[in-house]
NUTORTI-874786 format. One record per residue (C-alpha): residue number from 0; residue in three letters; chain; x, y, z. Coordinates in pm, 1 decimal, decimal comma. Each point is the difference from the previous one (the first is absolute). Example, Ala and Ser with C-alpha at 12.3 -4.5 7.8 and 13.67 -1.06 7.14 Angstrom:
2
<0 Ala A <1230,0 -450,0 780,0>>,
<1 Ser A <137,0 344,0 -66,0>>,
This chain:
366
<0 Unk A <2514,9 3058,2 935,0>>,
<1 Unk A <-200,9 286,7 -140,6>>,
<2 Unk A <-365,4 71,9 -52,0>>,
<3 Unk A <-168,1 266,3 -209,8>>,
<4 Unk A <-330,1 139,6 112,0>>,
<5 Unk A <-238,9 169,4 -238,2>>,
<6 Unk A <-207,6 264,4 163,1>>,
<7 Unk A <-258,5 270,5 -29,6>>,
<8 Unk A <124,2 348,3 -86,8>>,
<9 Unk A <-93,7 243,5 277,3>>,
<10 Unk A <-109,8 320,9 -166,0>>,
<11 Unk A <85,1 335,4 156,7>>,
<12 Unk A <199,3 -160,2 280,3>>,
<13 Unk A <319,1 179,2 103,2>>,
<14 Unk A <327,0 -174,2 -62,6>>,
<15 Unk A <156,9 -117,3 322,1>>,
<16 Unk A <378,6 37,9 23,0>>,
<17 Unk A <177,6 -325,9 70,5>>,
<18 Unk A <258,2 70,3 267,1>>,
<19 Unk A <226,1 -245,8 175,9>>,
<20 Unk A <-269,0 -103,7 247,6>>,
<21 Unk A <-308,1 37,7 -224,7>>,
<22 Unk A <-185,6 -322,0 -69,0>>,
<23 Unk A <-342,6 4,8 -163,6>>,
<24 Unk A <-218,8 -245,3 -187,0>>,
<25 Unk A <-351,1 -42,8 -122,1>>,
<26 Unk A <-120,3 -304,2 -185,4>>,
<27 Unk A <-327,2 -19,0 -197,1>>,
<28 Unk A <-235,3 -295,0 -8,9>>,
<29 Unk A <-95,2 -154,2 -332,4>>,
<30 Unk A <-363,6 73,6 85,5>>,
<31 Unk A <47,7 373,3 35,3>>,
<32 Unk A <-216,2 190,1 -245,7>>,
<33 Unk A <214,0 177,7 -258,7>>,
<34 Unk A <-258,4 100,2 -254,8>>,
<35 Unk A <-146,5 296,8 186,4>>,
<36 Unk A <342,3 152,2 54,7>>,
<37 Unk A <124,9 -18,1 -359,8>>,
<38 Unk A <354,6 -16,7 129,3>>,
<39 Unk A <295,3 -156,0 -179,4>>,
<40 Unk A <165,7 -300,5 159,0>>,
<41 Unk A <358,7 17,4 106,8>>,
<42 Unk A <253,1 -179,1 211,3>>,
<43 Unk A <93,4 91,2 354,6>>,
<44 Unk A <283,6 -116,1 215,4>>,
<45 Unk A <42,3 -120,8 351,5>>,
<46 Unk A <259,6 228,6 151,3>>,
<47 Unk A <122,0 -76,4 346,8>>,
<48 Unk A <277,7 -52,0 243,0>>,
<49 Unk A <265,2 219,7 145,2>>,
<50 Unk A <188,4 0,5 -332,7>>,
<51 Unk A <-301,4 15,3 -226,3>>,
<52 Unk A <-11,3 145,9 -345,7>>,
<53 Unk A <-156,2 -37,0 -343,9>>,
<54 Unk A <98,9 -314,9 -182,2>>,
<55 Unk A <-134,9 60,8 -348,3>>,
<56 Unk A <-300,0 -148,3 -181,0>>,
<57 Unk A <-203,6 -44,3 315,1>>,
<58 Unk A <205,5 -279,8 147,4>>,
<59 Unk A <21,8 -78,4 368,6>>,
<60 Unk A <351,7 -22,7 134,9>>,
<61 Unk A <12,3 -290,8 239,8>>,
<62 Unk A <369,0 39,1 66,4>>,
<63 Unk A <139,8 -4,0 347,7>>,
<64 Unk A <-166,5 -329,7 88,4>>,
<65 Unk A <257,7 -241,6 141,5>>,
<66 Unk A <-4,4 -372,2 -70,6>>,
<67 Unk A <-89,0 -67,9 363,9>>,
<68 Unk A <-304,6 228,4 -27,1>>,
<69 Unk A <-116,3 -173,1 -318,0>>,
<70 Unk A <35,8 -344,5 160,0>>,
<71 Unk A <-151,1 91,6 337,0>>,
<72 Unk A <-320,2 -191,6 74,3>>,
<73 Unk A <-259,0 233,2 150,9>>,
<74 Unk A <-248,2 -284,4 36,6>>,
<75 Unk A <238,2 -175,1 238,8>>,
<76 Unk A <36,9 320,9 201,1>>,
<77 Unk A <-378,7 29,4 26,1>>,
<78 Unk A <-18,6 -359,0 124,4>>,
<79 Unk A <264,9 68,3 262,7>>,
<80 Unk A <-169,0 324,2 100,7>>,
<81 Unk A <-322,4 -192,6 58,1>>,
<82 Unk A <179,8 -230,1 245,7>>,
<83 Unk A <187,0 286,7 168,5>>,
<84 Unk A <-325,3 182,8 73,1>>,
<85 Unk A <-210,8 -303,8 88,2>>,
<86 Unk A <85,2 0,7 369,7>>,
<87 Unk A <-6,4 377,1 48,6>>,
<88 Unk A <-276,7 210,0 147,7>>,
<89 Unk A <-251,1 71,6 -280,3>>,
<90 Unk A <21,5 349,9 -145,9>>,
<91 Unk A <-345,7 158,1 -11,9>>,
<92 Unk A <-90,7 368,5 -19,7>>,
<93 Unk A <-340,5 149,2 -71,3>>,
<94 Unk A <-62,6 340,9 164,0>>,
<95 Unk A <-362,5 104,4 38,0>>,
<96 Unk A <15,3 274,0 -262,4>>,
<97 Unk A <83,4 -249,7 -276,6>>,
<98 Unk A <-341,9 -170,2 11,3>>,
<99 Unk A <-175,1 335,3 -38,4>>,
<100 Unk A <239,3 106,4 -274,4>>,
<101 Unk A <-46,2 -321,8 -192,8>>,
<102 Unk A <-376,6 46,0 -10,4>>,
<103 Unk A <25,9 364,0 -111,5>>,
<104 Unk A <271,6 -78,8 -252,3>>,
<105 Unk A <-203,0 -271,6 -172,4>>,
<106 Unk A <-280,3 254,3 -49,5>>,
<107 Unk A <238,7 264,2 -135,1>>,
<108 Unk A <163,7 -245,9 -239,5>>,
<109 Unk A <-328,1 -16,6 -189,2>>,
<110 Unk A <54,1 365,7 -97,3>>,
<111 Unk A <358,9 -45,2 -116,5>>,
<112 Unk A <106,3 23,4 -363,5>>,
<113 Unk A <333,6 -160,8 81,2>>,
<114 Unk A <146,5 -154,2 315,1>>,
<115 Unk A <367,0 39,3 93,8>>,
<116 Unk A <117,5 -285,9 220,7>>,
<117 Unk A <326,1 74,1 182,9>>,
<118 Unk A <224,2 -282,8 118,6>>,
<119 Unk A <340,4 -22,4 164,3>>,
<120 Unk A <257,6 -79,2 -272,0>>,
<121 Unk A <195,1 -215,8 247,2>>,
<122 Unk A <-299,9 -230,4 54,9>>,
<123 Unk A <-251,0 49,0 -286,4>>,
<124 Unk A <-186,7 -324,8 64,8>>,
<125 Unk A <-21,5 34,6 378,5>>,
<126 Unk A <-149,6 350,7 -37,9>>,
<127 Unk A <-271,1 -124,2 -236,0>>,
<128 Unk A <-343,5 -1,5 166,9>>,
<129 Unk A <-168,3 -337,4 -66,4>>,
<130 Unk A <-340,3 163,6 -63,6>>,
<131 Unk A <117,7 285,0 -223,5>>,
<132 Unk A <-87,1 -175,2 -325,7>>,
<133 Unk A <-351,1 -71,1 127,6>>,
<134 Unk A <-51,8 364,0 104,2>>,
<135 Unk A <124,2 145,4 -327,4>>,
<136 Unk A <-161,4 -239,4 -245,3>>,
<137 Unk A <61,5 128,6 -354,0>>,
<138 Unk A <94,0 349,2 113,8>>,
<139 Unk A <321,3 137,1 -152,3>>,
<140 Unk A <296,8 -39,8 232,2>>,
<141 Unk A <358,8 122,5 20,5>>,
<142 Unk A <248,9 -179,3 220,6>>,
<143 Unk A <262,1 220,3 166,8>>,
<144 Unk A <307,0 -165,5 149,4>>,
<145 Unk A <119,6 264,5 243,1>>,
<146 Unk A <341,1 17,9 168,3>>,
<147 Unk A <163,3 -115,7 -321,4>>,
<148 Unk A <317,5 168,9 120,9>>,
<149 Unk A <24,7 -270,8 267,4>>,
<150 Unk A <37,9 -293,9 -239,5>>,
<151 Unk A <267,4 -94,4 -250,7>>,
<152 Unk A <-16,4 30,9 -377,3>>,
<153 Unk A <-22,5 -379,4 -22,8>>,
<154 Unk A <-298,0 -6,7 240,2>>,
<155 Unk A <-169,6 280,0 -189,4>>,
<156 Unk A <42,3 -158,2 -341,8>>,
<157 Unk A <-119,6 -336,4 128,6>>,
<158 Unk A <-325,7 156,8 118,5>>,
<159 Unk A <-32,0 208,0 -317,5>>,
<160 Unk A <18,3 -316,3 -211,3>>,
<161 Unk A <-241,4 -184,0 228,3>>,
<162 Unk A <-270,4 267,3 -7,2>>,
<163 Unk A <41,1 65,1 -372,5>>,
<164 Unk A <-80,7 -366,3 -62,1>>,
<165 Unk A <-306,4 40,3 222,8>>,
<166 Unk A <-113,6 297,1 -210,5>>,
<167 Unk A <13,7 230,4 303,7>>,
<168 Unk A <66,3 372,4 -32,3>>,
<169 Unk A <286,9 82,7 234,4>>,
<170 Unk A <169,1 317,2 118,7>>,
<171 Unk A <313,3 -23,1 213,8>>,
<172 Unk A <18,2 294,6 236,3>>,
<173 Unk A <181,5 162,2 287,3>>,
<174 Unk A <-257,8 192,0 202,1>>,
<175 Unk A <265,8 176,3 204,6>>,
<176 Unk A <177,6 152,0 -300,2>>,
<177 Unk A <-294,9 14,5 -240,2>>,
<178 Unk A <139,5 -239,9 -260,6>>,
<179 Unk A <-276,0 -146,6 -216,3>>,
<180 Unk A <-274,5 242,0 110,2>>,
<181 Unk A <-47,3 181,2 -330,9>>,
<182 Unk A <10,1 -329,1 -189,8>>,
<183 Unk A <-277,3 -119,3 231,0>>,
<184 Unk A <-213,7 309,6 -66,5>>,
<185 Unk A <38,1 -37,3 -376,2>>,
<186 Unk A <-93,9 -366,0 9,1>>,
<187 Unk A <-305,5 60,7 221,8>>,
<188 Unk A <-129,5 273,5 -232,5>>,
<189 Unk A <62,2 -214,1 -306,4>>,
<190 Unk A <-179,4 -304,4 138,7>>,
<191 Unk A <-303,2 209,7 99,3>>,
<192 Unk A <-13,9 204,3 -322,6>>,
<193 Unk A <-306,4 -192,4 -113,7>>,
<194 Unk A <-206,8 136,6 289,7>>,
<195 Unk A <-27,4 349,2 -145,1>>,
<196 Unk A <-33,5 -131,5 -353,8>>,
<197 Unk A <-321,8 -170,9 111,1>>,
<198 Unk A <-113,7 309,7 190,3>>,
<199 Unk A <43,5 222,2 -304,5>>,
<200 Unk A <-192,0 -251,5 -211,4>>,
<201 Unk A <-291,0 38,5 243,3>>,
<202 Unk A <23,6 377,1 -3,3>>,
<203 Unk A <158,4 27,3 344,5>>,
<204 Unk A <291,3 219,2 98,9>>,
<205 Unk A <332,1 -171,7 71,9>>,
<206 Unk A <97,1 -58,2 363,0>>,
<207 Unk A <329,0 -76,1 179,9>>,
<208 Unk A <124,2 -357,3 -10,6>>,
<209 Unk A <-56,0 -172,5 335,8>>,
<210 Unk A <285,7 -217,2 119,9>>,
<211 Unk A <-5,4 -189,6 329,9>>,
<212 Unk A <330,1 -85,4 167,5>>,
<213 Unk A <-11,1 -318,1 207,2>>,
<214 Unk A <242,0 -239,6 164,2>>,
<215 Unk A <141,8 -143,1 321,0>>,
<216 Unk A <104,0 226,2 289,1>>,
<217 Unk A <329,2 189,0 -32,5>>,
<218 Unk A <66,5 -88,8 -364,4>>,
<219 Unk A <24,0 370,8 -84,9>>,
<220 Unk A <-344,6 99,4 -129,7>>,
<221 Unk A <-18,0 339,5 172,8>>,
<222 Unk A <365,2 81,8 -70,1>>,
<223 Unk A <-60,5 -70,5 -367,3>>,
<224 Unk A <-289,9 247,2 -6,7>>,
<225 Unk A <193,7 263,9 192,2>>,
<226 Unk A <293,0 -22,4 -240,4>>,
<227 Unk A <-237,8 19,1 -292,2>>,
<228 Unk A <-169,7 313,4 135,1>>,
<229 Unk A <333,0 143,5 121,9>>,
<230 Unk A <-155,2 82,7 336,1>>,
<231 Unk A <-110,9 -190,0 309,9>>,
<232 Unk A <-367,8 -61,9 -64,9>>,
<233 Unk A <-21,4 -343,8 161,8>>,
<234 Unk A <142,4 -111,6 336,5>>,
<235 Unk A <305,8 -219,6 -49,5>>,
<236 Unk A <256,8 -155,7 231,6>>,
<237 Unk A <233,6 -304,3 -16,0>>,
<238 Unk A <-230,8 -225,3 200,0>>,
<239 Unk A <-324,1 -189,0 -67,2>>,
<240 Unk A <-343,0 140,0 82,6>>,
<241 Unk A <62,9 377,5 -33,2>>,
<242 Unk A <-278,6 64,8 -253,3>>,
<243 Unk A <-334,2 -64,5 172,3>>,
<244 Unk A <-262,7 132,1 -243,2>>,
<245 Unk A <-69,1 30,1 -370,2>>,
<246 Unk A <93,8 334,8 -152,6>>,
<247 Unk A <-51,3 146,5 -347,6>>,
<248 Unk A <267,3 227,6 -146,1>>,
<249 Unk A <5,1 179,7 -335,4>>,
<250 Unk A <295,4 -13,5 -240,6>>,
<251 Unk A <-45,1 275,7 -256,1>>,
<252 Unk A <-334,3 29,5 -175,2>>,
<253 Unk A <-33,4 -349,4 -136,5>>,
<254 Unk A <97,5 -246,2 273,7>>,
<255 Unk A <-140,6 -76,2 345,6>>,
<256 Unk A <180,6 -239,4 234,1>>,
<257 Unk A <-147,0 -189,5 293,8>>,
<258 Unk A <251,8 -69,2 275,8>>,
<259 Unk A <-105,7 -289,2 221,0>>,
<260 Unk A <126,0 -159,8 321,8>>,
<261 Unk A <193,1 -322,8 -31,6>>,
<262 Unk A <-219,6 -307,1 -23,9>>,
<263 Unk A <106,5 -344,1 109,2>>,
<264 Unk A <-188,4 -331,2 39,0>>,
<265 Unk A <-174,0 -54,6 332,3>>,
<266 Unk A <201,4 -317,4 39,5>>,
<267 Unk A <333,1 -67,8 -172,1>>,
<268 Unk A <10,0 -372,0 -73,9>>,
<269 Unk A <342,3 6,9 -168,8>>,
<270 Unk A <241,9 54,1 287,0>>,
<271 Unk A <299,5 7,3 -232,2>>,
<272 Unk A <-154,5 306,9 -163,8>>,
<273 Unk A <-82,7 144,5 341,7>>,
<274 Unk A <365,3 -26,2 108,5>>,
<275 Unk A <105,9 181,6 -317,4>>,
<276 Unk A <-252,0 274,4 77,4>>,
<277 Unk A <155,5 33,2 344,1>>,
<278 Unk A <354,4 7,2 -137,1>>,
<279 Unk A <-92,6 276,0 -247,4>>,
<280 Unk A <-197,3 197,6 262,8>>,
<281 Unk A <-328,1 -40,2 -190,2>>,
<282 Unk A <-192,5 -118,1 306,3>>,
<283 Unk A <-37,6 134,9 352,5>>,
<284 Unk A <295,2 -69,2 230,1>>,
<285 Unk A <-224,4 -120,6 282,5>>,
<286 Unk A <-109,9 -293,2 -214,7>>,
<287 Unk A <331,0 -187,1 11,6>>,
<288 Unk A <297,2 -93,0 215,0>>,
<289 Unk A <288,8 216,7 -119,1>>,
<290 Unk A <264,6 -256,2 100,1>>,
<291 Unk A <-170,1 -283,2 -189,2>>,
<292 Unk A <-39,1 212,4 -313,0>>,
<293 Unk A <362,6 118,7 9,8>>,
<294 Unk A <117,4 -360,6 43,5>>,
<295 Unk A <-195,1 -106,0 -309,6>>,
<296 Unk A <143,2 295,0 -193,1>>,
<297 Unk A <352,1 -112,9 91,8>>,
<298 Unk A <-69,3 -346,9 -138,4>>,
<299 Unk A <-147,1 144,5 -320,9>>,
<300 Unk A <294,2 235,1 -55,4>>,
<301 Unk A <248,7 -279,7 60,2>>,
<302 Unk A <-161,7 -195,5 -285,3>>,
<303 Unk A <-41,7 276,0 -257,9>>,
<304 Unk A <283,3 31,8 -254,7>>,
<305 Unk A <-40,7 379,8 2,6>>,
<306 Unk A <78,7 6,1 374,5>>,
<307 Unk A <149,8 -307,1 165,0>>,
<308 Unk A <180,2 -40,4 329,9>>,
<309 Unk A <267,5 247,5 -106,9>>,
<310 Unk A <-230,7 303,6 17,6>>,
<311 Unk A <-103,5 -92,3 354,3>>,
<312 Unk A <356,8 -53,6 114,2>>,
<313 Unk A <115,4 321,5 -163,7>>,
<314 Unk A <-283,1 203,1 151,1>>,
<315 Unk A <28,0 -124,0 359,4>>,
<316 Unk A <356,4 -140,9 13,9>>,
<317 Unk A <-144,3 -325,7 130,3>>,
<318 Unk A <38,2 -353,8 -134,9>>,
<319 Unk A <-322,0 -141,0 -145,6>>,
<320 Unk A <-76,9 -359,2 -88,7>>,
<321 Unk A <-347,1 54,1 -147,9>>,
<322 Unk A <-152,9 -295,4 184,5>>,
<323 Unk A <-136,6 184,0 302,7>>,
<324 Unk A <-131,4 349,4 -42,2>>,
<325 Unk A <-73,7 23,9 371,3>>,
<326 Unk A <362,4 -72,4 88,6>>,
<327 Unk A <115,9 277,5 -229,8>>,
<328 Unk A <-250,2 244,2 153,3>>,
<329 Unk A <134,1 -92,2 343,6>>,
<330 Unk A <357,7 60,9 -118,0>>,
<331 Unk A <-97,1 345,3 -128,5>>,
<332 Unk A <-174,0 67,6 331,1>>,
<333 Unk A <306,7 -93,5 203,5>>,
<334 Unk A <240,8 196,8 -219,3>>,
<335 Unk A <-204,3 316,5 -52,4>>,
<336 Unk A <-292,3 20,6 243,7>>,
<337 Unk A <113,8 -145,5 332,4>>,
<338 Unk A <-196,9 -317,5 -60,0>>,
<339 Unk A <-329,0 170,7 -99,5>>,
<340 Unk A <-129,4 -231,8 -274,3>>,
<341 Unk A <-301,7 221,6 -73,8>>,
<342 Unk A <223,1 295,8 -81,9>>,
<343 Unk A <231,9 -220,6 -203,7>>,
<344 Unk A <-290,2 -144,0 -200,2>>,
<345 Unk A <-142,9 344,8 -60,9>>,
<346 Unk A <339,7 121,7 -125,0>>,
<347 Unk A <26,7 -292,1 -244,0>>,
<348 Unk A <-347,4 66,1 -140,0>>,
<349 Unk A <68,7 373,7 -24,6>>,
<350 Unk A <325,8 -66,5 -183,6>>,
<351 Unk A <-182,5 -211,2 -256,0>>,
<352 Unk A <-275,5 259,1 -44,4>>,
<353 Unk A <261,3 271,5 -57,5>>,
<354 Unk A <187,4 -208,5 -256,1>>,
<355 Unk A <311,2 -53,6 211,7>>,
<356 Unk A <31,9 -354,0 -135,9>>,
<357 Unk A <-35,7 112,5 -361,5>>,
<358 Unk A <-280,2 7,1 -257,4>>,
<359 Unk A <-189,9 -317,6 84,7>>,
<360 Unk A <-345,4 -134,0 -83,1>>,
<361 Unk A <-149,3 -279,0 210,1>>,
<362 Unk A <-203,9 -141,8 -288,1>>,
<363 Unk A <56,9 -93,7 -361,9>>,
<364 Unk A <-249,2 -133,7 -255,9>>,
<365 Unk A <-29,2 -377,1 -9,4>>,
């Protein structure tokens, strides 16, 4: 299966070398204004995966997808996940600084020329704020799926196809290594080009494009900015809640970026999504029971074609049946941690977060 995407030519944007691990994408919406830019149309490709490369004439290579992956029913997994999480302690996390940030951010968004929403590529839907569309209205938006190095080529192409059909502009990025950052800058400047066209028409001097970066905690917003600026301008660490205040930073002479703390709903009604946030470390650790979350992760991995029971058995040298995640956590505890289930659960979650089970997404488009 292949899909060709026609896109907007980004003028004066540097060419980005496509190495073995480079994966970048931006997709235009049909409603994007082309007339003011006078740019020729062309075709772009989705390039991704650990063995990515150009495939001629703008086609997406969807190779590497096994029959079991194509036949796997993600809707059934979601239904099972709902039942697995139903009896667990609810996952809720809303630190005091988020309420203040949310109020300030909504005011700042009114000044933005373009908004860059960052999500976790492993769980794009679970890291989507339910009120974001309401806050942004008709404002131009770019969706960044960060940590794209932590998902497979098949996962990446599935989401690329999904968002292209939605008419959403997407950049796949790796905030740690800087992949996708220059593509993001070019797209932001292109989308906001009309701002200074209007200013010149009114006799005003041009000003830098204002881009606000928003998203859930720990999805990589600050790391993305730091890699873009090639210096540590924003506090960043591999845990939620590090950024506590809004901060403007300048990129060159014609772009200003607003780094913002992670925002999350006051109450998470979808506990399946909340568990995924916990698994991916996108929510505070105090909000959930580590053993319960690790047990759910075990059951998910045992079902996914990209993982399966074999990866668990190979990693821990322990038999797994996939029916009881808690039993497996207890086995790991007895074998490796003198019966300490908390330490065993934490190890399992850490192994997933570090990619020890492979390149695995926990969501696919429906």
